C-alpha positions as a printed Julia matrix, in Angstrom:
281×3 Matrix{Float64}:
  11.86   -6.23   18.16
   9.04   -6.07   15.67
   7.59   -3.37   13.48
   4.01   -2.54   14.45
   1.8    -1.39   11.61
  -1.3     0.71   11.68
  -4.47   -0.93   10.47
  -4.34    0.44    6.92
  -7.8     0.13    5.48
  -7.69   -2.09    2.38
 -10.68   -0.3     0.83
  -8.4     2.61   -0.03
  -6.32    0.45   -2.34
  -8.88   -2.05   -3.61
 -10.98   -0.53   -6.36
 -13.41   -1.79   -8.97
 -13.6    -1.37  -12.71
 -15.13    1.79  -14.06
 -14.26    3.95  -11.07
 -11.26    5.79  -12.5
 -13.53    8.07  -14.56
 -17.21    7.8   -15.46
 -17.94    6.04  -18.76
 -18.15    8.23  -21.83
 -21.47    9.07  -23.4
 -22.9     7.64  -26.59
 -24.04    4.29  -25.18
 -27.77    3.5   -25.44
 -29.47    2.57  -22.19
 -29.68   -1.15  -21.41
 -31.96   -2.91  -18.92
 -32.4    -6.3   -17.29
 -30.14   -8.44  -15.15
 -26.38   -7.86  -15.25
 -26.01  -10.83  -17.6
 -28.8    -9.54  -19.88
 -27.27   -6.06  -19.97
 -23.93   -7.62  -20.82
 -25.47   -9.51  -23.74
 -27.11   -6.36  -25.06
 -23.81   -4.52  -24.92
 -22.1    -7.44  -26.62
 -24.6    -7.22  -29.49
 -23.95   -3.48  -29.77
 -20.2    -4.05  -29.8
 -20.52   -6.57  -32.64
 -22.46   -4.01  -34.67
 -20.16   -1.1   -33.74
 -16.73   -2.65  -33.08
 -14.91    0.69  -33.37
 -17.09    2.54  -30.84
 -14.87    2.89  -27.76
 -17.75    3.94  -25.52
 -19.72    0.76  -26.21
 -16.62   -1.42  -25.82
 -15.79    0.36  -22.54
 -19.32   -0.19  -21.21
 -19.11   -3.86  -22.23
 -15.75   -4.22  -20.49
 -17.22   -2.78  -17.28
 -20.2    -5.13  -17.5
 -17.94   -8.14  -18.0
 -15.77   -7.09  -15.08
 -18.83   -6.78  -12.84
 -19.77  -10.36  -13.8
 -16.29  -11.55  -12.83
 -15.34  -12.34  -16.42
 -11.92  -10.75  -16.11
 -10.43  -12.36  -19.21
 -13.24  -11.01  -21.38
 -13.07   -7.61  -19.7
  -9.32   -7.49  -20.29
  -9.84   -8.12  -24.0
 -12.44   -5.35  -24.21
 -10.34   -2.79  -22.33
  -7.46   -3.68  -24.64
  -9.73   -2.97  -27.59
 -10.74    0.37  -26.07
  -7.16    1.61  -25.7
  -6.39    0.47  -29.23
  -9.3     2.57  -30.55
  -8.85    5.45  -28.06
  -5.22    5.45  -26.82
  -5.79    8.47  -24.56
  -8.46    6.89  -22.37
  -6.57    6.59  -19.09
  -9.5     4.99  -17.26
  -9.44    2.04  -19.65
  -5.75    1.46  -18.93
  -6.45    1.68  -15.19
  -9.27   -0.85  -15.41
  -7.15   -3.05  -17.65
  -4.66   -3.13  -14.78
  -7.45   -4.21  -12.44
  -8.22   -7.13  -14.74
  -4.6    -8.2   -14.8
  -4.52   -8.07  -11.01
  -7.63  -10.24  -10.73
  -6.0   -12.65  -13.18
  -2.94  -12.91  -10.94
  -0.59  -10.99  -13.25
   0.67   -8.0   -11.21
   3.54   -7.24  -13.62
   1.08   -6.72  -16.49
  -1.1    -4.67  -14.14
   1.85   -2.39  -13.42
   2.43   -1.86  -17.14
  -1.23   -0.89  -17.6
  -1.14    1.53  -14.66
   2.05    3.11  -15.96
   0.34    3.63  -19.33
  -2.56    5.33  -17.55
  -0.18    7.57  -15.6
   1.59    8.58  -18.8
  -1.74   10.15  -19.79
  -2.91   11.33  -16.34
   0.18   11.49  -14.07
  -1.67   12.66  -10.95
  -4.67   10.31  -11.1
  -5.04    9.15   -7.51
  -7.06    6.05   -8.33
  -4.37    4.76  -10.68
  -1.61    5.56   -8.2
  -3.45    3.74   -5.41
  -3.89    0.66   -7.57
  -0.26    0.83   -8.68
   0.8     0.58   -5.03
  -1.16   -2.65   -4.63
   0.14   -4.21   -7.83
   3.73   -3.19   -7.1
   3.55   -4.73   -3.62
   2.13   -7.95   -5.08
   4.97   -8.01   -7.62
   7.57   -7.34   -4.94
   8.53   -4.06   -6.59
   8.75   -2.02   -3.4
  10.69    0.85   -4.94
   7.87    1.45   -7.4
   5.28    1.18   -4.62
   7.19    3.73   -2.54
   7.45    6.15   -5.47
   3.68    5.97   -6.02
   3.0     6.45   -2.31
   5.28    9.49   -2.23
   3.23   11.08   -5.0
   0.02   10.22   -3.14
   1.38   11.67    0.09
   2.32   14.9    -1.66
  -1.13   15.11   -3.28
  -2.98   14.3    -0.03
  -0.75   15.58    2.79
  -3.4    14.99    5.46
  -4.06   11.35    4.56
  -2.71    9.4     7.53
  -3.32    6.02    5.88
  -1.14    6.87    2.9
   1.63    8.16    5.16
   1.41    5.09    7.38
   1.74    2.79    4.38
   4.65    4.83    3.05
   6.45    4.68    6.4
   5.88    0.92    6.59
   7.35    0.33    3.12
  10.32    2.61    3.73
  11.1     0.77    6.95
  10.81   -2.6     5.23
  13.36   -1.43    2.67
  15.81   -0.36    5.35
  15.34    3.32    4.54
  15.15    4.19    8.22
  15.96    7.88    8.03
  13.2     8.47    5.47
  10.8     6.29    7.45
  11.52    8.27   10.62
  10.71   11.54    8.83
   7.38   10.11    7.67
   6.55    8.81   11.15
   7.34   12.25   12.56
   4.91   13.8    10.08
   2.34   11.11   10.84
   2.52   11.83   14.56
   2.01   15.52   13.88
  -1.13   14.69   11.89
  -2.5    12.07   14.28
  -0.64   11.98   17.6
  -2.88    9.48   19.36
  -1.46    6.13   18.19
   1.17    4.64   20.48
   2.47    2.3    17.78
   3.65    5.28   15.74
   5.94    6.33   18.59
   7.21    2.76   18.9
   7.9     2.57   15.15
   9.59    5.97   15.2
  11.8     4.79   18.05
  12.59    1.6    16.15
  13.74    3.68   13.15
  16.09    5.64   15.4
  17.23    2.39   17.04
  18.22    1.02   13.63
  20.03    4.3    12.95
  21.83    3.91   16.32
  20.45    7.25   17.47
  19.83    5.97   20.98
  18.65    9.22   22.61
  15.97    9.79   19.98
  14.88    6.17   20.19
  14.57    6.42   23.96
  12.56    9.64   23.77
  10.1     8.09   21.34
   9.67    4.89   23.38
   9.22    6.71   26.68
   6.56    8.86   25.03
   4.81    5.68   23.89
   4.75    4.39   27.47
   3.08    7.57   28.71
  -0.04    6.66   26.74
   0.27    2.87   26.95
   2.4     1.72   29.9
   1.85   -1.96   29.07
   3.01   -1.69   25.45
   4.85   -5.02   25.14
   7.06   -4.1    22.19
   8.33   -0.96   23.91
   8.89   -2.84   27.16
  10.86   -5.49   25.33
  12.96   -2.93   23.47
  13.95   -0.78   26.44
  16.4    -3.26   28.05
  18.22   -3.6    24.74
  18.31    0.15   24.25
  19.72    0.78   27.73
  22.29   -1.99   27.13
  23.33   -0.3    23.89
  23.85    2.92   25.9
  25.81    0.95   28.57
  23.3     2.02   31.2
  23.27   -1.37   32.85
  21.31   -0.46   35.98
  18.47    0.82   33.83
  18.74   -2.21   31.57
  18.3    -4.58   34.52
  15.39   -2.55   35.84
  13.77   -2.71   32.4
  14.28   -6.48   32.41
  12.53   -6.7    35.78
   9.66   -4.63   34.41
   9.32   -7.1    31.56
   9.35  -10.07   33.93
   6.65   -8.45   36.05
   4.47   -8.16   32.95
   5.32  -11.59   31.48
   6.93   -9.93   28.47
   9.38  -12.44   26.92
  13.06  -11.5    26.87
  15.64  -13.21   24.69
  17.82  -15.47   26.83
  20.84  -14.7    24.66
  20.39  -11.01   25.39
  20.3   -11.73   29.12
  23.65  -13.55   28.86
  25.1   -10.56   26.98
  23.8    -8.2    29.64
  25.23  -10.38   32.42
  28.61  -10.42   30.69
  28.78   -6.7    29.96
  27.36   -5.53   33.28
  29.57   -7.92   35.28
  26.73   -9.3    37.37
  24.24  -12.1    37.25
  20.93  -10.29   37.45
  18.21  -12.6    36.2
  19.4   -16.07   35.24
  18.69  -16.99   31.59
  16.58  -19.95   32.6
  14.28  -17.58   34.51
  13.6   -15.51   31.43
  10.91  -16.52   28.89
  12.29  -17.91   25.66
  12.74  -16.24   22.34
   9.58  -14.6    20.97
């Protein structure tokens, strides 16, 4: 049985430089193409190397041109001059991500959060970097803060539930799916995923209730159909298990042949022969 994820919009967690906070004042206006504006800012930075506003504007301009190495150097200069500028740390993390260094990105985001612990932009970007680095515990912690700050954000809760499930934290994942269903009860996959959490917890009655609810809205849901025979088998309700198998066969939903042999053995009857059942998914 597979986990089914919501379509979590990547735009939420894919941000661009300069968006954490607006740039500070004190930078003369520049005009021209992006490259020309960048050159003007570079000239200003050479004349005023200790002006963090000019260096920050230059870093943003370099980032917009895709010069992430140069932008990284400028954001680093900004936080050296102005160590409390959280946005510069956040954008420094973005540079590290674009350079394929998620561990360094995490360090930059953590520095930003030390200054502004509840900054949602930084937390969102930290989730992305932590996932890229394989640091799921850190990603979950950031998502938990985001969920607390934005309790009605279904995308954040869906991502949190997905990560908790992937880490085997099924009880916590089930609680998040329950909350997600309360916020947005229309997605059948949420009921399937909730049932799968309870299945992993061996809470068969709760799993069955969730899966049957999913079928009310989507009777052809293949993952639920495939899971029901196994669930009934776990409960030793063999008549229902065989009926669920027949429902799968009628819908061309593949059933594991090894499971069929187990069901034949435990139920004491042949039912469907393994060779009649589609192979492993």
